[in-house]
C-alpha positions in Angstrom: 158.6 199.4 72.9 160.8 202.5 73.6 157.7 204.1 75.7 157.1 200.8 78.0 160.9 200.8 78.4 161.4 204.7 79.5 158.4 204.3 81.6 159.3 201.7 83.3 163.1 203.5 84.0 161.4 207.1 85.5 158.6 205.1 87.8 162.1 202.6 88.8 163.5 205.6 89.5 162.1 208.6 90.1 157.8 207.6 91.6 158.4 205.1 93.3 158.3 206.1 96.8 155.5 208.1 96.7 152.9 209.2 98.4 149.1 207.9 98.9 147.7 211.6 99.0 150.0 212.3 96.1 148.2 208.3 93.8 145.4 209.6 94.8 146.2 212.7 93.5 147.3 211.1 90.6 144.5 208.9 90.1 142.3 211.7 89.5 144.0 213.1 87.3 144.0 210.1 85.4 140.6 210.0 85.3 140.3 213.5 83.6 142.5 213.2 81.5 140.6 209.8 80.3 137.2 210.8 80.1 139.1 214.4 77.9 140.3 212.1 75.2 137.2 210.7 75.6 135.6 213.0 74.7 137.8 214.4 71.8 137.7 210.5 70.8 133.6 210.5 70.7 133.0 214.1 69.6 132.6 213.4 66.2 130.2 210.6 66.9 128.1 213.5 68.0 128.8 216.1 65.9 128.0 214.5 62.5 126.2 211.1 63.8 122.5 210.6 64.5 120.5 207.7 66.3 124.5 205.8 67.0 123.3 202.6 68.4 127.1 202.3 71.0 127.8 205.5 72.9 127.6 203.0 75.4 130.5 200.1 74.1 132.1 202.6 73.0 132.6 204.7 76.2 133.2 201.0 78.0 135.7 200.3 75.0 137.5 203.6 75.4 138.2 203.8 78.8 138.6 200.3 79.4 141.8 200.1 76.8 143.5 203.7 78.7 142.7 203.0 81.7 144.4 198.8 81.9 147.2 200.1 79.7 147.9 202.9 82.5 147.7 199.6 84.6 150.1 197.1 83.1 152.5 199.5 82.0 151.8 202.0 85.2 151.1 200.2 87.7 153.6 201.3 90.8 152.1 204.9 90.6 148.3 203.8 91.1 145.7 203.3 94.5 146.2 200.3 93.4 150.1 198.6 94.0 150.0 197.1 97.5 146.5 196.3 96.9 146.6 192.4 96.2 143.7 191.6 96.9 142.1 193.5 94.7 144.9 192.4 91.7 143.5 189.0 92.9 140.5 190.9 92.2 141.6 192.3 88.8 142.8 188.4 87.1 139.6 186.9 88.3 137.5 189.2 86.1 139.1 189.7 83.2 138.0 187.3 80.8 135.0 187.5 81.2 135.6 190.7 81.1 137.3 190.0 77.6 134.4 188.2 76.4 131.8 190.5 76.6 134.4 193.0 75.2 134.5 190.6 72.2 131.0 189.5 72.2 130.0 193.1 71.9 132.5 194.0 69.0 130.8 191.0 67.1 127.5 192.2 67.6 128.6 195.5 66.4 130.5 193.2 63.3 127.4 191.3 62.6 125.5 195.0 63.2 127.4 196.8 60.1 127.1 193.1 58.3 123.3 193.4 58.3 122.7 197.2 58.2 123.3 200.2 55.4 125.9 202.3 56.6 123.4 205.1 56.5 121.5 202.9 60.0 124.8 203.8 61.8 125.7 207.7 61.1 122.4 208.5 59.5 121.6 210.4 57.3 124.6 212.3 55.8 125.4 213.3 52.1 127.5 210.9 50.6 131.5 212.1 51.2 131.1 212.4 55.0 129.1 209.5 55.2 131.9 208.0 54.2 134.3 209.4 56.4 132.4 209.9 59.1 131.8 205.6 58.6 134.7 204.4 57.9 136.2 206.5 62.0 133.6 204.8 63.5 134.6 201.7 62.5 137.9 202.2 62.6 137.1 204.6 66.1 135.3 201.3 67.5 137.3 198.4 66.6 140.7 200.1 67.4 139.2 200.4 71.6 137.4 197.1 71.5 140.7 194.8 69.6 142.9 197.3 72.4 140.3 196.5 75.4 140.5 192.9 74.9 144.7 192.4 73.7 145.4 194.8 77.4 143.1 192.5 79.7 144.6 189.6 78.3 147.7 190.6 79.4 146.9 191.9 83.3 146.6 189.6 84.4 150.0 188.6 84.1 150.7 192.1 85.0 148.5 191.2 88.0 150.8 188.0 88.8 153.9 189.9 88.3 153.1 192.6 91.2 151.9 190.0 93.3 154.6 188.1 93.0 157.3 190.9 93.2 155.7 191.9 96.3 155.5 188.9 97.7 159.6 188.3 97.3 160.5 192.5 97.0 157.9 194.4 98.7 158.4 196.4 95.9 154.9 196.8 93.6 
């Protein structure tokens, strides 16, 4: 909560009047940081597992969580700040996206219920297998639930931004 407040104060005081070129550079930097974070989080799974069946879903969860959280907290510094039509489109897309993410989270849980842990991480020594199953399960659920929560909050943030932009001219 304190972090969100400090970000809001920082944005309001320092970064409110940045050019579109700066916003584009900042957006590209965020995508690079998201990619680096994605690699760091998924590296243990890539290095220690064989035949992991949830790569695509896991990537979607991490990218969705980071990007949507960034739009929630740092909206004025993004290219989306003054694109009102795109905000309306995001409001319409977030609820179906949240349901699709919940469906994939359910598919992961059903997979864990009906299969042995080796089906998730492959054949590894017992201690490594336990650690990897715990890591994969925790990481998957963290980013899956985080994505759902962020997608539920995003429409309210977009509505607030639309309202503020209409009444004050500020995103």
